[in-house]
N, C-alpha and C positions, 0 to 999 in steps of 0.2 A: 121485303123491308128496303130493298133499293127504291123501289116506287114510293113507299112511305116516306122515306128521308126526303125525297124530291118533291113532296106534297106541296102544290101550289105553283109548280113550274110546269107549265105546258107548253106545247109545240106553238111554234109563232103562227101557225095557220089557223089556230082557234078562232072562231066567229067572234067570241066576247072579248078578245084581244088579251093576248098573253100578258102584256107589261101589266094591264089592269087587274087581271087575276092574281098576279104575282103579289103586287102591291096591296091589294083587299086582302089576300090570305095572310101575309105578313102582318098587317094593321091587325086583323082580328085576332091571329094567333099570339100577337105580341101582348094581349091583354090577358092572356091566360098561360097555363103551364102546358107547353107544347109536347113536353114529353109524357105527361099522363094521358094526353090526347092520342099520342101515337101508340101508348102501350094499351089503351082501350081498345083502338082500332084492331092492332094486332091480336090481343087477346080473343076478341071476337071472331076474326077470321080463322085463327088456328083452331080455337075450340070448335066451330062449326066443322071444320076440315075434319078434325079427329072424330067427332061426332059420326059424320056421313061414313067414314072409313072403319068405324069401331074400332078404333086404336087408342092408345094412350100416350104416345110418344111421337112426335113429329121431328125429322131431322131436315132443317131448312139449309140447303146447301148450294152454293155458288162460289168459285173462286174469287169472283169480283167484289165479295164482301169485303176484301182488303180495303176498298175506297170508302167504306162507312163504319169502320170499327168504332170509332167513337161514338156514332149514334147507336149502334147496337148496344155498346156498353152503357149508354145513359137510359136506355129503354128497357134493357133486362141485364141490370148489373151481376146478377147471380147466376144468370143462365151458363150452363156448361158450353164450352166451345171445343168442338173437334178439330185439330189442326192435322190435317194429311199432308206430310211434306214428301216430296217426290225429287228424285235427281234432276237437276235443271237442265241436262243435256237430254234427258228423256222426255222431259216437258216440251223442250223445243222441238225436238223430232215428232212428237204428237201434234205440236200445233202445225208442222210442216205437213204431215203425212194425212191427218184427219181433217183438218180446218184449211189446208192450203196456204198458210202463213208462210210467206218468203222469208228465207233468212239471207237471200242473196239479191242484189239488185238486177236489173236487166243487162248490165254490163258484164255480168258473171263474177263481179267481185261481192265479197261479204258486204254487209251493212256497216261494218267498221271502216268506211273509207268517206272521202270528201263529199260525196253525194248523199251523205246522210240527212242534211238539211233540206235538201230539195226533195229526197224521198219521203220524208216526214211530211212535208207540205203537199206532195202529190198523191200520195197513196190515200185510200179510204181509212176513215177513222178507226173502222173496225180492226184493220191490221194492225196499225200502230198502237192502238190500245191492247191487242193481244201481246204485243212485244213489252207494252209498259207494264203488263202483269208480271213479266219476268224482271225488268229493271226495276220497278218502283214497288211493286206488290211483294215480291218474294222477301226483301229485306224486311219490309213492315211486318209481314206475318211471321218471319223468323224471330223479331222482337216480341211477339205475342205470346211465344212459348212460355215466358215467365209469368203469365196471368195466372193466378191461382187456380181458376175454375177451368182452365185449358187442358185437355186430354192431347197430348202429342202422338201422332201415329206416323211411323216412317213407311212409306209406300212399300219399300222393298221387303221389310220384314213382314208385312202384311200378306204380301204374295207369297213368301217363303214359309210363313207359319200363320195361316187363315184362322185356324181355330183359336191358338195361343193368344194371337193378338187382339181378336175378337172378345175374347173372354177377359183379357185384361182391360180392354176399352169398357166392356160392359160394367165391370167391377168398380172402375173409376167414376162411371156414371152413377153408380148406385143401383144398378140392374142386377137382375139375377144371371150370371154366366152360364147356368145349366141349360139354359133355352138354345144354346149353340149344339146342334145335333151333329151336324157334318159340314165339311166345306162344300158341299153341293150347292149350287147356284139355282134359285127356282125363279123363272120368268114372272114378273108382274106384267098384268095386260096394259097398265098405264103407261109402260115404258114404250110400248108400240104406238100407242096413240099420241104420246107427247111429241112435241116438236123440238125439245131439248136433249143434250147429252149427246155422248158418243154413240151411233147408231151400230157400230161394230159389237157392242154389248149383246145386241140382240142374237149374234151369231154363236155366243158362248154359253156353255153349260157348266163350266169349271173355271177356276182361276187359270188364267193364261201368264205362265211364268217368263214367256219369252218377252213380255213387254218390258222386262227389267234390262236386258241387254240389248234390244232390238236398235236402241239408238246408235249403237258403235258401227252399224251397217247403213244406217238411215242418213247420218250427218257425214258431210264432207268434212275435211280437216279446216277448210276455210270456215265452214259453218260451226265447227267445235271452237273455233278461235273467236267468232262471234259471240257466241254463249259465253265464253271465258271472260271476254271482254265486258259484256254487259252485266253479267252476274258478279264477276270478281272471283279470284282465287281465294281470297280471305273468307268469303261467306260460303263458298262450296267446302271449305276445311271445317269451318264452323259447324256446318249441318251435317258434317260426317261424310263428305263426298270425296275423300282423299284419295281413294283408288281409282274413281271416275275421273278425276283431275290428272292423276298420274297416267292413265290411258290416253287421254288427250295429249298430254305432253309428249309421250312416246311417239304419238302420230304426227307430231311436228309443232303442236300448239304452244304459244309462248305466254308467260305471265308477264303482262305488261305493266303490272303495278295497280295499286289502290287509285292512284291519280286518274287514270285513264276510265277506271268504273265509276268514279265520283263524277268525272266531266259527263259521262253518259248520262247518269242520274240526273245531273243538273239540266242537260238537253232534253231529257224526257218530261221533267218537272216544267221546263219553260214551254214545251208542246202542250203539256196538259193544261197550263194557265192559258195559253194561246187558244185552245179549244174551248176552254171555259167562257173565255172572253167572247169568242164567235158565237157560241150559244146564247150567251148574254145579249149579244147585239140581234140576234134574230128573234129573241123573245122581247127585245127592248122596245122603245117607244116608235109607233108606227102609225099612229092615229093624228088627225087633225087636231092642233091645239096643244100637243104634247111637246115638251122641249126636245129640240133636234141637236143641241149641243152634245147631249149624252151620247148618241150614236157617233158624233164626230170624235168625241174623246176615245170611246171603244176602238173606233178605227185607227186614232193614233197610238193607241196603246198595243193594237195588233201589230202596226208597222215596227214599233220599238221591240216588242217581243220576236219577231220575225229577225230583226238585226241582231238582237242579244242571242238567238238561236244559232244564226250564222257566225258569230264571233265566237261562241262556245265551240262550234264545229271546227272553225279555223285552229283554235287552241288545241283541240283534240288531234288534228291532222299533224300540226307540229310536233307533238309527243310522239305520235306513231311514227312518223318518219325519222324522228331521231333514234327510236328504239330499232 
């Protein structure tokens, strides 16, 4: 669904010209109902996949769906959503241990320091995007809990009571909870051949309860401070992670207030917009006869966004130094 939402936007190296493709697609779809077209394509893809697998229900899962929630809602307004929420400290520890996402700069300081702007501009997009999942994605998903068709599942409860939570979830989805026979995990062949997901799952044949508390030894105090600043104590409490926040505070973590977290969100939104502008420039006018002022405007906007980013980081620095 991420690719479907981006339909018409292609890599700048496409031989037909990415800007021409985008313009032609927008013009064509502008004359019809794009939502109906998207739903028809998704229906066809899901139906064929289910038929090949001999199944009735498919769960299309990716944390990055937080970026297209409005699109998903427009295509499938009645579709049930499963929101699996996990302790943000544990998420950060997983990003660090499984995917190598740094929570500290090369200078051994946390990312909550003045080098943040340069760090965001220098590091690969994939790393900053993973941090954006915490900073921007988590509050957006948390707000999604109130959607009527959303089933909320807390990771820690699922680990502690897998059968009970699975039955509750199945009941909420209108399925027969009697299908849950045991907490045992059966390996699916597709997991081994797939290039996605945590490969450590292949080593498990039962629920790993250590994943709930392992973050306490995987994160340093500085890294816990980073997570607290990025996510915010208010959201941690709202999601039910009061004890986890208390553990971090006992280790020396400070609650620097909502203004710090909001500044981080603004910084990441600026980076997100900057990233989008950069992608637009790469996929924009590149052929003879096309207007060049568009690329110039994008360059000017990018410079302005960078200056805004540095200004917001300077403001954040000031607050952190005071606190």
